[in-house]
C-alpha positions in Angstrom: 95.7 79.2 96.4 94.9 81.9 93.9 98.4 83.3 94.0 99.8 79.9 92.8 97.5 79.3 89.9 97.3 82.0 87.2 95.1 80.5 84.4 95.4 82.1 81.0 93.0 79.8 79.2 89.9 81.2 77.3 87.3 82.9 79.5 83.8 81.3 79.5 82.0 84.7 80.0 82.8 87.6 77.8 81.4 91.2 77.5 79.8 90.5 74.1 77.4 88.1 75.7 75.8 91.1 77.6 76.5 94.1 75.3 76.7 92.7 71.8 79.4 94.0 69.4 82.0 96.3 70.8 81.3 100.0 70.3 83.9 102.5 69.2 82.8 105.9 70.4 85.7 107.3 72.5 89.4 106.7 73.0 89.8 108.4 76.5 87.8 107.8 79.6 88.0 109.3 83.1 87.4 107.0 86.1 85.6 109.1 88.7 85.3 108.1 92.3 83.8 111.3 93.8 80.1 111.9 93.4 80.7 115.6 93.9 83.2 115.7 90.9 80.9 113.6 88.9 77.9 115.9 89.5 80.1 118.9 88.7 81.0 117.6 85.3 77.4 116.9 84.5 76.4 120.4 85.5 79.4 122.2 83.9 79.8 120.5 80.5 77.3 119.5 77.8 77.2 115.8 78.4 75.6 112.9 76.6 75.0 109.3 77.6 77.2 107.0 75.4 76.8 103.7 77.1 76.0 101.9 80.3 77.2 99.2 82.6 74.3 97.0 83.8 73.9 94.9 86.9 71.1 93.6 89.1 71.6 96.5 91.6 71.4 99.2 89.0 72.8 100.8 85.9 75.9 103.0 85.7 75.7 105.4 82.8 78.8 106.4 80.8 78.8 110.0 79.6 81.0 112.0 77.3 81.7 115.7 76.7 83.9 117.6 74.2 87.0 119.3 75.5 89.4 121.0 73.1 88.0 119.0 70.2 88.5 115.7 72.1 85.5 113.5 73.1 86.2 112.4 76.6 84.2 109.8 78.5 83.6 109.5 82.2 81.6 107.5 84.7 81.2 107.1 88.5 83.1 104.0 89.4 82.6 101.7 92.4 85.3 101.7 95.1 87.6 98.6 95.3 89.8 96.8 92.8 87.5 94.0 91.8 84.5 96.0 90.7 86.6 99.0 89.5 88.7 96.9 87.3 85.7 94.9 86.0 84.0 98.2 85.0 87.1 99.1 83.0 86.6 95.9 80.9 82.9 96.7 80.4 83.4 100.4 79.6 86.1 99.5 77.1 83.6 97.1 75.4 80.6 99.5 75.6 82.5 102.6 74.3 85.9 101.6 72.8 87.8 103.6 75.4 91.5 102.5 75.4 93.1 105.1 77.7 91.8 105.4 81.2 92.7 108.3 83.5 92.1 107.4 87.1 92.5 109.8 90.0 91.4 109.5 93.6 92.4 109.7 97.2 94.9 107.6 99.1 96.1 107.2 102.6 99.5 108.6 103.3 102.1 106.3 105.0 104.6 109.2 105.4 103.1 112.6 106.0 106.3 114.5 105.7 107.0 113.1 102.2 103.5 113.5 100.8 102.3 116.7 102.3 101.4 119.3 99.6 102.2 116.9 96.8 100.4 114.6 94.5 101.5 110.9 94.3 102.3 109.3 90.9 102.5 105.5 91.5 105.3 103.7 89.7 104.3 100.3 91.0 101.5 98.8 93.2 101.7 96.1 95.9 99.1 93.5 95.0 97.2 93.1 98.3 93.9 92.5 96.4 92.4 89.7 94.5 91.5 90.5 90.9 95.1 91.1 89.6 95.9 87.4 90.3 93.3 86.4 87.7 94.9 88.6 85.0 98.6 88.2 85.5 101.2 85.9 87.0 101.9 86.1 90.7 104.3 88.8 91.9 104.4 91.1 94.8 104.1 94.3 92.7 102.7 95.3 89.3 104.5 98.1 87.4 102.5 101.2 86.5 103.5 101.5 82.9 102.7 105.2 82.1 103.9 106.9 85.3 106.7 108.8 83.4 104.1 110.2 81.0 102.0 111.4 83.9 105.0 112.9 85.6 105.9 114.8 82.4 102.5 116.5 82.4 102.9 117.4 86.0 106.3 118.9 85.2 104.8 120.9 82.3 102.1 122.2 84.7 104.6 122.9 87.5 102.5 120.8 89.9 104.4 119.3 92.9 104.4 115.5 93.0 106.4 112.5 94.2 106.9 109.2 92.4 106.3 106.3 94.7 105.2 102.7 95.2 101.6 102.3 96.4 99.9 99.6 98.4 96.6 98.4 96.9 94.4 96.6 99.5 90.9 95.1 99.5 90.7 95.4 103.3 90.1 99.0 104.4 89.5 98.0 108.0 92.4 95.6 108.1 95.3 97.8 107.2 97.4 96.5 110.1 100.4 97.8 111.9 102.7 95.0 110.6 101.5 95.5 107.0 102.1 99.2 107.3 105.7 98.6 108.5 106.4 96.2 105.7 105.0 98.4 102.9 106.8 101.5 104.2 110.1 99.5 104.3 109.6 98.6 100.7 109.1 102.3 99.7 105.3 102.6 99.6 104.1 106.1 100.4 100.4 105.5 100.0 97.6 102.9 100.4 94.5 102.8 98.2 92.1 100.2 96.9 92.2 100.1 93.0 95.6 100.7 91.3 97.1 97.2 91.2 93.9 95.6 90.0 93.1 98.2 87.3 96.7 98.1 86.0 96.6 94.2 85.8 93.4 94.3 83.8 94.7 97.0 81.5 97.8 94.9 80.9 95.7 91.9 80.0 93.4 93.7 77.6 96.1 96.0 76.0 94.6 99.1 77.6 96.5 102.1 79.0 96.2 103.4 82.6 97.2 106.9 83.6 97.0 107.3 87.4 97.7 109.9 90.1 96.6 110.2 93.7 95.9 112.9 96.3 96.5 112.0 99.9 94.0 112.8 102.6 94.1 110.5 105.6 97.4 109.6 107.3 98.2 106.2 108.7 100.9 105.7 111.3 101.7 103.2 114.0 100.4 105.4 116.7 97.6 107.4 115.1 95.1 107.8 112.2 94.3 111.2 110.9 91.3 111.7 108.6 90.5 115.4 108.8 91.6 116.0 105.2 90.1 112.9 103.7 86.9 114.7 102.4 89.0 117.3 100.6 91.2 114.7 99.0 88.2 112.8 97.8 86.3 115.7 96.3 89.0 118.3 95.3 88.1 119.6 91.8 91.8 120.3 91.0 92.2 116.6 90.2 89.6 116.8 87.5 91.3 119.7 85.8 94.7 117.9 86.0 93.0 114.9 84.4 91.8 117.1 81.6 95.3 118.3 80.9 96.4 114.7 80.9 93.7 113.9 78.3 95.0 116.6 76.1 98.5 115.1 76.1 97.9 111.4 75.7 
């Protein structure tokens, strides 16, 4: 099984085979999941195309804008650890970005502890596939820069809680038993990218800065999703990310 066979030998396929020599255009890049936030940035800032990620089902363009004398990249990422983490590899090659700020929504596993607060993950349960290709098997991957993210939140006086998160590939198979286990281990959220992206960043020597906003709520007896849209598309996350970009 994949969890028993981490292989660190030389990869056969590398980004240079598709994109040529690595570019060095930016240092910081925002991973955007919300199409509304993505469109807002394009309309609000003077943006330029600096690269692209190509595939048979279309091209994802990587943009950049200037904020407080820093050139910051951004792109609209696919959902899910496997494709999201693979895009990080390709964007790094296409632009030179080494620091990735990722922010999105998550399901709350404990409404009372997360309500009105952002979540800063300190570790992520590896219930996805791609991380097992990029690091040895373990239940969790540590999120290296969570203290730096928390420092910015402290400086901005923004309420947050530091917590473990549960990264899953299976949105429609977040089961009652899994929920009980993850809550018992201290996870307050469930999402679909953090573990995989952190593992890839570790492998390639990149930096991940991540925070989450809860919207839907999972419990044994009920599923609430009335605040999911706001958590996905709330612009406050983007402006917090800009503040992070200023500090890192």
